[in-house]
N, C-alpha and C positions, 0 to 999 in steps of 0.2 A: 535492771537488766539481769543482774546476777540472780536475783530472786526468781525471775521468769525462767532463766536457764536451769536453776536448781529444781524448779517444778517439773520441767521437761525431763531432766535426768532421773528424777525419782519416780516418774511415771513409767508406763510400759513402752520404753524406747527400744526400737529395733536397731541395735548397734551395728549389725552387718549392713543394713540399709543405709544408715547414717554414713558409714565409711564409703560405701559405693557412691552415694550422692556427692560426697565431698571430693571425690577424685577428679571429676570432669573440670570443675572450676579451680582445681589445684589448691584446695583448702585444707587437706589433711595436716599440713605443717602448722597452719594457724590454729586449727582445731586442737592439735596436740599442745600447743603453747597455752591456750586458754583453759583447756581441761586439766592441765597439770598444776593450776593454781591451787593454793592451800584450801580455798573455799570450795572448789568444785571437784578436786581429785578424789575425795572420799566417796563420791557418787558414781565414779567410773569403774566398771569391772576391771579387775587386775589384768586379764589377758588383753583387753582393749588398751589399757594404760601402757602395757609392755610393747604392743604393736606400734602405738603412736610414738613412744619414746625411741624405738628402733628406727622408725622413719626419719625422725629428726636427726639422730646421730649419723645415719647414712647420708642424709642431705648435707649436714655440716661437713662431713669428711669430703664429699664430692665437691662442694663449693670451695673448700680450702684448696683442693687440687686445681680446680678451674681458676681460682684467683691467682695462685702461684704461677700457673702457666701464662695467664694473661699478663702478669707483671713482666715475665721474660720476653714475651712478644712485644709489648709496648716499649720496653727498654731497647730492644733491637730496632724497632721502627724509629724511635727517637734518635738513636745513634746514626741512622741513615737519613735523617731529616724528613721522615714521613709523618705527617700529621694524621692522627687516627681518632675517629669518633667511635667510642664504645657504645654498642647498641643493646637494647633489650635488658635481660636479667642482669648481666654483668655491670651495666651502667647504674642499675638501681640498687644493687646489693649493699654497697657501703654507704651510699648517699641517701637512701630512703629507709632501708630496713635497719632497725637497731640490733637485730640478731641475724647473722648471715645464714642461719639454718632455716629461716622462715620463707625463703624464696626458692621455688623450684626452678632449676636451671639445667638445661641438658647440653648446651653447646656455647661456643663463643661466637659473637657476631661483631665484626669490626668494619667500619666504613673508612675507605681511603679515597683519595682523589684518583680519577681514572689514570692520570699520568704516573701514579705510584703503584698501580696494580701489579705490574710485572715484578717490581722490586719487592713488594710485600709478599708475593708468591715465592720468590727466591729465598727470602728470609724464612718463611714457614717451612719450605722444603729442606732448608739447611738445618732446621731444628728437628727434623725427623718426620714431619708430616708427609703423608702420601695421599694420593687421590683415592677416595672411597671406591670409585668405579674407574674403569679404564678411561684415561684422560685423552679424549680425542675431539675436544671442542674446537670447531673450526674458528679461524681468526675472526671472522665476521661475527659469529655468535658470541665469542669472547668479548668483543668490543661492544656489542649491543646488550649483553646480558647484565642483570643487576648484580650478580656475584659470580665468582669462580665456582666451579663444581666443588662439592663438599670435600674437605680435607680431613684426615683423621690422624691423630697421634696415638697409634695403637697401644703403646706401652702404658699410656695413662687413660686410654678410652675417651679421648677428648675429640669432639667434632668442632671444626672451625669453618666459618663462612666469612670470606673476605669480600665485602661489598664495594661496589663503586657507585651504586645507586639503590633506590628502594624498588624501582620498577624497571623493566626492560625499556630500551630506547624506542622500540616500535610499539610500545603499549600506548593506548589512547590517553591514559592518565599520566604519561611521562611529564615531568616538570623540571625546571632548572633548580639545581641544588645550591647555587652560589650563596643565596641568602641564608640557607641552613648552616653553611660553613661559617659565614660571618657572624651568625648569632650563637654558634656553639660555645659552650661554657667550659672553662678550664677546671679540672678536678684532679685529685690524686686518687688513683686506684691501686691498692696494695703498695702505696708509697711512690708510685710512678706517675709522672704528669701525663694526662690524657685529656680528651675532650668528651663531652656528652652533649646531646641535643638540648637546645633551650626548651624549657618546660612547654611553651606554646607549640613548638614544633613536635 
């Protein structure tokens, strides 16, 4: 594979096109890692190397900020007896990726049980989160929605979605989550106990 990649890199490669194509499936970070290997880096133009390296440093810094904030939220939830399933990128970061700079992640997604939604919201607001838009969600919409409106911690630039489900209750694809909760697996995220979905789920 490395020989095949080396052949591509030494050919007439359109680096701008490669970077554009890598963006949609969120591959620039993996591209950066592989092209920085001693075997391949000598074939990568210096401006491209610099761009890829900067992307990884920026992502590493942002992921460290997100992980730190997640650990504070999870600790606060645990202290109040709220079980939380960490979703999406934050759930994968420490448990799947060997290098936390490799996973693009733009927000935090946490699933709580419906009966804990209000308390989870209170904790987030107490940490300085505010609603991204004017919060005027009617009680019925709040009860039937899959998550609260987007919250933002402006000083850190962190978006938070507190979920109670994956789909709205009036959605034709709505389903019971109780088995998901019973199968959820315990992990530690930034040293704090949490849950993640079972691999099959």
